[in-house]
Residue frames relative to the residue before (quaternion, step in Angstrom):
aa qw qx qy qz dx dy dz
M 1.0000 0.0000 0.0000 0.0000 0.00 0.00 0.00
L 0.2445 -0.7499 0.5982 0.1417 3.55 -1.00 0.88
Q 0.0659 -0.8003 0.5959 -0.0046 3.57 -0.77 1.09
L 0.0182 -0.7891 0.6138 -0.0146 3.56 -1.04 0.83
W 0.1571 0.7684 -0.6142 0.0871 3.57 -1.01 0.79
A 0.4213 -0.6879 0.5357 0.2497 3.53 -1.22 0.61
L 0.4373 -0.6845 0.5214 0.2613 3.55 -1.17 0.65
D 0.2881 -0.7350 0.5892 0.1722 3.54 -1.00 0.86
G 0.7261 0.4864 -0.3043 0.3790 3.54 -1.32 0.21
I 0.5402 0.5775 -0.4342 0.4315 3.59 1.21 0.27
G 0.2229 -0.8139 0.5280 0.0956 3.55 -0.40 1.24
E 0.7606 -0.3163 0.2719 0.4975 3.53 -1.29 -0.41
I 0.2731 -0.7677 0.5640 0.1341 3.55 -0.88 1.01
T 0.1028 -0.7908 0.6028 0.0247 3.55 -0.91 0.98
P 0.6846 -0.4915 0.3294 0.4257 3.61 -1.18 0.45
G 0.7945 0.3043 -0.2464 0.4642 3.53 -0.96 0.95
V 0.4844 0.6608 -0.4414 0.3659 3.58 1.24 -0.19
D 0.3809 -0.7056 0.5496 0.2344 3.59 -1.01 0.82
L 0.2994 -0.7917 0.5073 0.1616 3.57 -0.29 1.25
V 0.5669 0.5765 -0.3973 0.4340 3.59 1.11 -0.51
D 0.6476 0.5106 -0.3115 0.4721 3.59 0.95 -0.89
V 0.6811 0.5113 -0.2888 0.4374 3.55 0.85 -1.05
I 0.7101 0.4567 -0.2689 0.4635 3.59 0.82 -1.01
A 0.6404 0.5228 -0.3309 0.4550 3.59 0.95 -0.82
A 0.6524 0.5063 -0.3153 0.4676 3.60 0.98 -0.81
A 0.6670 0.4989 -0.3027 0.4632 3.58 0.96 -0.86
A 0.6512 0.5213 -0.3143 0.4532 3.61 1.07 -0.71
G 0.2377 -0.8436 0.4618 0.1366 3.56 1.23 -0.44
G 0.7012 -0.4945 0.2785 0.4316 3.58 0.97 0.77
E 0.5330 0.6668 -0.3795 0.3567 3.58 1.28 0.22
L 0.5057 0.6657 -0.4325 0.3377 3.60 1.20 -0.13
R 0.1611 -0.7825 0.5982 0.0624 3.54 -1.11 0.82
D 0.6560 -0.4570 0.4073 0.4416 3.54 -1.30 0.23
G 0.7974 0.3058 -0.2296 0.4668 3.56 -0.98 0.88
D 0.4979 0.6324 -0.4472 0.3901 3.61 1.23 -0.07
I 0.1901 -0.7483 0.6244 0.1184 3.55 -1.18 0.64
L 0.1950 -0.7728 0.5958 0.0989 3.56 -0.79 1.04
V 0.1670 -0.7659 0.6158 0.0789 3.55 -0.89 1.00
V 0.0925 -0.8249 0.5568 -0.0310 3.53 -0.48 1.30
T 0.4356 -0.7040 0.4974 0.2593 3.57 -0.72 1.06
S 0.5376 -0.6678 0.4128 0.3075 3.57 -0.83 1.02
K 0.5750 0.6213 -0.3885 0.3640 3.59 1.08 -0.65
I 0.7077 0.4358 -0.2985 0.4692 3.62 0.85 -0.81
V 0.5803 0.5489 -0.3788 0.4674 3.58 1.17 -0.47
S 0.6571 0.5081 -0.3053 0.4656 3.57 0.93 -0.89
K 0.6540 0.5093 -0.3188 0.4597 3.58 0.95 -0.85
A 0.6645 0.5025 -0.3076 0.4597 3.60 0.89 -0.89
E 0.7161 0.4364 -0.2422 0.4879 3.57 1.08 -0.76
G 0.5082 -0.6903 0.4027 0.3212 3.59 1.25 0.14
R 0.3582 0.7558 -0.4786 0.2673 3.57 1.09 0.67
I 0.4147 0.6689 -0.4881 0.3772 3.57 1.14 0.71
I 0.0202 -0.8075 0.5894 -0.0114 3.58 -0.77 0.99
D 0.5255 -0.5908 0.5030 0.3489 3.54 -1.26 0.47
A 0.2078 0.7635 -0.5864 0.1732 3.55 -0.81 0.98
D 0.2419 -0.7806 0.5621 0.1274 3.56 -0.25 1.25
D 0.7594 0.2505 -0.1417 0.5835 3.56 1.15 -0.64
R 0.3708 -0.7482 0.5104 0.2053 3.58 -0.46 1.23
E 0.6032 0.5837 -0.3620 0.4054 3.59 1.06 -0.69
D 0.6240 0.5307 -0.3429 0.4597 3.60 1.07 -0.70
A 0.6476 0.5121 -0.3167 0.4670 3.57 1.01 -0.80
I 0.6225 0.5314 -0.3369 0.4654 3.58 1.04 -0.76
T 0.6415 0.5268 -0.3211 0.4559 3.58 0.94 -0.89
A 0.6689 0.5142 -0.3012 0.4442 3.58 0.94 -0.88
E 0.7122 0.4402 -0.2523 0.4852 3.60 1.10 -0.66
T 0.5925 0.6150 -0.3463 0.3883 3.60 1.27 -0.27
V 0.2342 -0.7507 0.6053 0.1233 3.53 -1.02 0.92
R 0.8009 -0.0369 0.0797 0.5924 3.57 1.01 -0.86
V 0.3312 -0.7243 0.5697 0.2027 3.55 -0.95 0.89
V 0.2531 -0.7758 0.5646 0.1239 3.56 -0.81 1.05
A 0.7835 -0.1693 0.1554 0.5773 3.58 0.86 -0.95
T 0.0969 -0.7668 0.6301 0.0749 3.54 -1.22 0.56
R 0.0215 -0.7747 0.6319 0.0118 3.54 -1.15 0.67
T 0.1947 -0.7716 0.5967 0.1029 3.57 -0.98 0.91
S 0.3708 -0.7515 0.5095 0.1957 3.55 -0.77 1.09
A 0.6996 -0.4561 0.3458 0.4278 3.55 -1.34 0.13
T 0.6731 0.4869 -0.2937 0.4729 3.60 1.17 -0.51
G 0.5939 -0.6087 0.3471 0.3954 3.56 1.29 0.00
H 0.5241 0.6226 -0.4287 0.3924 3.61 1.24 0.04
T 0.2227 -0.7829 0.5710 0.1067 3.56 -0.90 0.97
T 0.1911 -0.7593 0.6152 0.0917 3.54 -0.86 1.06
R 0.1401 -0.7934 0.5893 0.0601 3.55 -0.87 0.98
I 0.1651 -0.7296 0.6568 0.0954 3.55 -0.93 1.00
V 0.0630 0.8326 -0.5375 0.1176 3.57 -0.47 1.20
E 0.4150 -0.6178 0.5917 0.3099 3.49 -1.40 0.20
N 0.2217 -0.7870 0.5594 0.1363 3.58 -0.75 0.97
R 0.7492 -0.4247 0.2720 0.4293 3.56 -1.31 0.05
L 0.6379 0.5144 -0.3270 0.4706 3.61 1.24 -0.30
G 0.5547 -0.6149 0.3834 0.4090 3.57 1.30 -0.10
M 0.5285 0.6379 -0.4032 0.3890 3.58 1.28 -0.11
V 0.2524 -0.7287 0.6159 0.1611 3.54 -1.12 0.77
S 0.2377 0.7692 -0.5516 0.2183 3.57 -0.58 1.15
A 0.6014 -0.5201 0.4455 0.4116 3.52 -1.31 0.08
A 0.8758 0.1094 -0.0817 0.4629 3.55 -1.12 0.82
A 0.5128 -0.6898 0.3969 0.3220 3.61 1.21 0.50
G 0.6355 -0.5506 0.3303 0.4288 3.59 1.19 0.45
V 0.4464 0.6796 -0.4655 0.3495 3.60 1.26 0.14
D 0.1203 -0.8230 0.5552 0.0021 3.58 -0.70 1.14
A 0.1545 -0.7983 0.5779 0.0699 3.57 -0.86 0.98
S 0.5530 0.6127 -0.4012 0.3973 3.62 1.24 0.07
N 0.8462 0.1368 -0.1319 0.4977 3.55 -1.16 0.72
T 0.5720 0.5104 -0.4237 0.4825 3.56 1.01 0.87
P 0.6270 -0.5484 0.3739 0.4079 3.63 -1.10 0.53
A 0.6240 -0.5503 0.4019 0.3824 3.57 -1.16 0.65
G 0.7971 0.2743 -0.2244 0.4889 3.55 -0.99 0.88
T 0.6961 0.3912 -0.2774 0.5342 3.58 1.28 0.24
V 0.1435 -0.7455 0.6377 0.1303 3.53 -1.33 0.30
L 0.3785 -0.7145 0.5492 0.2114 3.51 -1.29 0.45
L 0.2356 -0.7649 0.5870 0.1217 3.55 -0.85 1.04
L 0.5987 -0.5411 0.4370 0.3972 3.56 -1.24 0.35
P 0.6452 -0.4973 0.3810 0.4373 3.62 -1.16 0.35
E 0.6100 -0.5779 0.4040 0.3616 3.55 -1.12 0.72
D 0.7789 -0.0301 0.0590 0.6236 3.58 0.98 -0.90
P 0.2441 -0.8246 0.4888 0.1466 3.62 0.10 1.23
D 0.6202 0.5341 -0.3565 0.4506 3.61 1.05 -0.64
A 0.6526 0.4967 -0.3138 0.4785 3.59 0.96 -0.84
S 0.6245 0.5335 -0.3339 0.4624 3.59 1.04 -0.76
A 0.6667 0.4998 -0.3011 0.4637 3.59 0.91 -0.91
R 0.6553 0.5079 -0.3206 0.4581 3.59 0.95 -0.83
R 0.6419 0.5176 -0.3324 0.4577 3.61 0.97 -0.81
L 0.6566 0.5021 -0.3141 0.4670 3.57 0.97 -0.84
A 0.6590 0.5054 -0.3142 0.4599 3.58 0.90 -0.89
E 0.6567 0.5076 -0.3097 0.4640 3.58 0.92 -0.89
G 0.6837 0.4944 -0.2863 0.4540 3.56 0.90 -0.94
L 0.6787 0.4833 -0.2954 0.4674 3.58 0.93 -0.84
R 0.6107 0.5346 -0.3557 0.4634 3.58 1.05 -0.65
A 0.6772 0.4835 -0.2912 0.4721 3.56 0.95 -0.89
R 0.6996 0.4945 -0.2741 0.4368 3.58 0.93 -0.91
T 0.8012 0.3273 -0.1449 0.4796 3.58 0.87 -0.97
G 0.4114 -0.7116 0.4724 0.3183 3.57 1.16 -0.50
A 0.5981 0.5549 -0.3571 0.4547 3.57 1.30 0.04
L 0.4051 -0.7031 0.5332 0.2393 3.56 -0.98 0.89
V 0.0955 0.8227 -0.5459 0.1266 3.58 0.14 1.31
G 0.2790 -0.7066 0.6153 0.2105 3.51 -1.38 0.26
V 0.2287 -0.7741 0.5786 0.1168 3.55 -1.25 0.45
L 0.0837 -0.7428 0.6616 0.0589 3.52 -1.11 0.84
V 0.2241 -0.7171 0.6417 0.1541 3.55 -1.10 0.79
S 0.1352 -0.8341 0.5340 0.0271 3.57 -0.66 1.11
D 0.0414 -0.7604 0.6464 0.0472 3.51 -1.31 0.44
T 0.4863 -0.6674 0.4843 0.2889 3.56 -1.19 0.56
L 0.0064 -0.8065 0.5889 -0.0519 3.57 -0.76 1.09
G 0.4465 -0.6332 0.5521 0.3080 3.53 -1.27 0.44
R 0.3152 -0.7360 0.5634 0.2036 3.57 -1.30 0.15
A 0.4875 -0.6245 0.5161 0.3255 3.55 -1.05 0.74
W 0.8424 0.2083 -0.1902 0.4590 3.54 -1.14 0.82
R 0.7622 0.3162 -0.1910 0.5316 3.64 1.19 -0.14
E 0.4453 -0.6809 0.5112 0.2770 3.57 -1.04 0.77
G 0.7354 0.4235 -0.3040 0.4329 3.53 -1.28 0.37
Q 0.3614 -0.7147 0.5583 0.2165 3.53 -1.34 0.08
T 0.0801 -0.7621 0.6375 0.0796 3.54 -1.34 0.26
D 0.5198 -0.6229 0.4709 0.3466 3.57 -1.17 0.45
S 0.0862 -0.7738 0.6272 0.0202 3.54 -1.12 0.81
A 0.5213 -0.6249 0.4807 0.3266 3.55 -1.26 0.40
I 0.0768 -0.7908 0.6058 0.0421 3.58 -0.82 1.00
G 0.7695 0.1550 -0.1270 0.6064 3.57 1.30 -0.08
A 0.0146 -0.8041 0.5941 -0.0157 3.58 -1.06 0.72
G 0.0017 -0.7878 0.6155 -0.0229 3.53 -1.00 0.91
G 0.8493 0.0341 -0.0579 0.5235 3.56 -0.54 1.16
V 0.6311 0.4926 -0.3344 0.4972 3.57 1.19 0.56
H 0.4131 -0.6555 0.5673 0.2790 3.57 -1.03 0.77
V 0.2771 -0.7955 0.5139 0.1624 3.60 -0.58 1.08
F 0.7450 0.2619 -0.1801 0.5865 3.58 1.24 -0.36
E 0.2187 -0.7028 0.6519 0.1824 3.52 -1.32 0.46
D 0.1769 -0.8420 0.5049 0.0698 3.54 -0.02 1.32
L 0.0744 -0.8248 0.5604 -0.0139 3.55 -0.40 1.30
R 0.3933 0.7333 -0.4761 0.2845 3.58 1.28 0.06
G 0.7606 0.3296 -0.2720 0.4888 3.55 -0.94 0.96
Q 0.6125 0.5066 -0.3612 0.4876 3.57 1.25 -0.23
T 0.4219 -0.6952 0.5170 0.2672 3.57 -1.26 0.04
D 0.4634 -0.6629 0.5082 0.2960 3.56 -1.18 0.58
A 0.7569 -0.3986 0.2612 0.4473 3.58 -1.31 -0.04
E 0.6932 0.4488 -0.2671 0.4967 3.58 1.24 -0.43
G 0.5905 -0.6104 0.3522 0.3934 3.56 1.29 0.14
R 0.4953 0.6524 -0.4377 0.3707 3.59 1.25 0.12
S 0.5077 -0.6609 0.4658 0.2975 3.56 -1.05 0.79
L 0.3293 -0.7139 0.5847 0.1998 3.57 -1.01 0.87
V 0.2070 -0.8310 0.5117 0.0694 3.55 -0.50 1.23
V 0.8328 0.1518 -0.0467 0.5304 3.60 0.82 -0.94
T 0.4407 0.7297 -0.4416 0.2798 3.63 1.23 0.02
M 0.2228 0.7574 -0.5759 0.2122 3.57 -0.49 1.24
P 0.1562 -0.8282 0.5306 0.0905 3.61 0.33 1.19
C 0.3521 -0.6969 0.5818 0.2278 3.56 -1.07 0.79
V 0.1627 -0.8461 0.5016 0.0771 3.55 0.27 1.29
A 0.5660 0.5873 -0.3962 0.4216 3.62 1.13 -0.47
D 0.6713 0.4744 -0.2965 0.4862 3.58 0.95 -0.83
E 0.6372 0.5308 -0.3320 0.4494 3.58 0.99 -0.79
I 0.6688 0.4855 -0.2995 0.4767 3.57 0.96 -0.83
A 0.6327 0.5305 -0.3345 0.4543 3.60 0.97 -0.80
A 0.6672 0.4919 -0.3017 0.4710 3.58 0.96 -0.86
A 0.6498 0.5115 -0.3211 0.4616 3.60 0.94 -0.82
A 0.6495 0.5326 -0.3186 0.4393 3.58 0.97 -0.84
D 0.6229 0.5551 -0.3474 0.4279 3.58 1.07 -0.65
L 0.5514 0.6075 -0.3962 0.4121 3.59 1.18 -0.39
V 0.7459 0.3587 -0.2209 0.5159 3.60 1.08 -0.60
K 0.6184 0.5325 -0.3561 0.4553 3.60 1.16 -0.45
G 0.2015 -0.7888 0.5494 0.1879 3.56 0.85 -0.99
K 0.5256 -0.6650 0.4476 0.2847 3.56 -1.29 0.33
A 0.8089 0.2398 -0.1074 0.5260 3.59 1.08 -0.59
S 0.5257 0.6715 -0.3918 0.3452 3.60 1.22 0.27
R 0.3784 -0.7463 0.4670 0.2858 3.60 1.30 0.02
R 0.5090 0.5607 -0.4653 0.4583 3.54 0.90 1.03
P 0.0154 -0.8928 0.4499 -0.0176 3.58 0.47 1.23
V 0.7157 0.3727 -0.2440 0.5379 3.60 1.26 0.04
A 0.0555 -0.7884 0.6124 0.0170 3.55 -0.92 0.94
V 0.2931 -0.7164 0.6048 0.1873 3.53 -1.27 0.55
V 0.1225 -0.7681 0.6265 0.0509 3.55 -0.96 0.95
R 0.0334 -0.8104 0.5840 -0.0331 3.56 -0.67 1.14
G 0.6476 0.5261 -0.3797 0.3996 3.55 -0.95 0.87
R 0.7190 0.3332 -0.2474 0.5575 3.58 1.32 0.02
A 0.0464 0.8339 -0.5438 0.0820 3.55 0.78 1.06
D 0.5654 0.6129 -0.3838 0.3968 3.58 1.19 -0.46
L 0.6659 0.5095 -0.2983 0.4560 3.58 1.21 -0.40
V 0.6162 0.5521 -0.3424 0.4453 3.60 1.25 -0.24
G 0.1084 0.8069 -0.5687 0.1173 3.56 -0.84 1.00
G 0.8118 -0.2783 0.2049 0.4707 3.54 -1.22 -0.55
L 0.5875 -0.5958 0.4272 0.3426 3.53 -1.25 0.48
D 0.6196 0.5403 -0.3470 0.4513 3.58 1.27 -0.13
L 0.3873 0.7101 -0.4985 0.3118 3.62 1.22 0.20
P 0.5964 -0.5551 0.4211 0.3984 3.62 -1.12 0.55
G 0.4078 -0.7287 0.5036 0.2215 3.55 -1.03 0.83
A 0.7446 -0.4046 0.2937 0.4423 3.52 -1.34 -0.20
R 0.4968 0.6414 -0.4424 0.3822 3.60 1.18 -0.26
S 0.6171 0.5617 -0.3436 0.4309 3.58 1.16 -0.58
I 0.5671 0.5895 -0.3889 0.4239 3.60 1.25 -0.20
V 0.6021 0.5806 -0.3605 0.4128 3.58 1.11 -0.66
R 0.3889 -0.7416 0.5013 0.2179 3.57 -0.69 1.11
P 0.4662 -0.6837 0.4793 0.2924 3.63 -0.80 0.95
G 0.6540 -0.5627 0.3542 0.3608 3.54 -1.14 0.70
E 0.6680 0.5175 -0.3163 0.4312 3.58 0.95 -0.80
R 0.7210 0.3819 -0.2513 0.5208 3.62 1.23 -0.27
D 0.5250 0.6376 -0.4027 0.3947 3.57 1.30 0.06
M 0.2292 -0.8064 0.5346 0.1065 3.58 -0.47 1.20
F 0.7444 0.3471 -0.1867 0.5390 3.60 1.26 -0.17
R 0.0707 0.8555 -0.5070 0.0784 3.54 0.81 1.07
Q 0.7868 0.2191 -0.1117 0.5660 3.58 1.19 -0.49
G 0.5481 -0.5562 0.4948 0.3814 3.51 -1.31 0.29
A 0.6652 -0.5323 0.3403 0.3979 3.58 -1.18 0.53
D 0.6807 0.4845 -0.3022 0.4590 3.60 0.86 -0.91
E 0.6579 0.5120 -0.3108 0.4565 3.57 1.00 -0.82
A 0.6452 0.5081 -0.3202 0.4722 3.59 0.99 -0.81
Y 0.6416 0.5178 -0.3247 0.4635 3.59 0.99 -0.81
A 0.6620 0.5100 -0.3102 0.4531 3.59 0.91 -0.90
D 0.6597 0.4980 -0.3131 0.4678 3.58 0.94 -0.83
G 0.6596 0.5062 -0.3091 0.4617 3.57 0.97 -0.85
F 0.6387 0.5205 -0.3209 0.4671 3.57 1.00 -0.82
A 0.6639 0.5025 -0.3056 0.4618 3.57 0.93 -0.89
A 0.6548 0.5048 -0.3168 0.4648 3.59 0.98 -0.82
G 0.6519 0.5117 -0.3154 0.4623 3.56 1.01 -0.79
A 0.6525 0.5153 -0.3100 0.4611 3.56 0.97 -0.86
A 0.6606 0.5172 -0.3110 0.4466 3.58 1.02 -0.80
S 0.6768 0.5074 -0.2959 0.4437 3.58 1.14 -0.59
V 0.5679 0.5904 -0.3879 0.4223 3.60 1.25 -0.25
P 0.4568 -0.6864 0.4825 0.2956 3.62 -0.75 1.01
Q 0.3786 -0.7219 0.5387 0.2131 3.54 -0.97 0.91
P 0.4995 -0.6629 0.4570 0.3196 3.65 -0.96 0.79
C-alpha cells in the first residue's frame, strides 16, 4: 500500500531556519525506515537565504539563464521565456519565483538542490533514527502537454530511477528502454496532498522503502538529459529561424 500525507505545523520559513528541526517537529516521531519526504523547493530556498532584491523579475530570470530555448509573446505583450538554467533544468522563467515573497524580491532555486536534499536526509536520519530519503520538488511545465506537475529537482538517499531494462514484461518480452523516473512520479503524487496554497510544503510518502538507500546515490541532476541526447534543444520557431538564416548565408551573393 502506498500512503501519502502532508505535515501540518510548518510555519513561514525565514533565512537561517533549520529545516531538520522544523520537519522533525512536524513529523512528531512518526517517521519510519523507508519513508520518503518530499520538500517543496520554496522552503529550502527560503531557509538557505536565496531571496534577492529584484524590482524586475525579468532581470533575475536573465541572470539565472544559461541558454534560451524558446520565447513567446502573448496578445497582451507578456513574453514567456523557456530557458535552461544553471542547474541544467529547462523550464519557464529559470525557476525564478515572485510568489509568496516580500515585495521587491524574488526567490531563486536552491544553489545545489541535491546537496540540500542530502543534508536534510542526513539530518533527519540522525534526529529521528529512521532511515528516510528526501526529494526536493518544484513545479514544472511539460512539453506537449498543458498544465504543470511537480518534479524532483533534488534527491538525497533515494533511487531516482527504477531500472527495469533487461527484465521481461507479462508476455515474456524483454524490456529494452523501460526506466521509470520514480523520483518525479513520487514528487507529483506528493503534490496531491501538499497542494499549492495550503501552506503544507512537506509530504511523507510511505510504501516504497525499496527506493531508499545510501546518501551517495545519484541525485536528481542525473535526471537532466545531456545536450548530446536532447532531440528538442530549441523551440520550433527558433529552430526554423536558425535554419533559415543558415540557408540564406550559404547562398552565393550576386
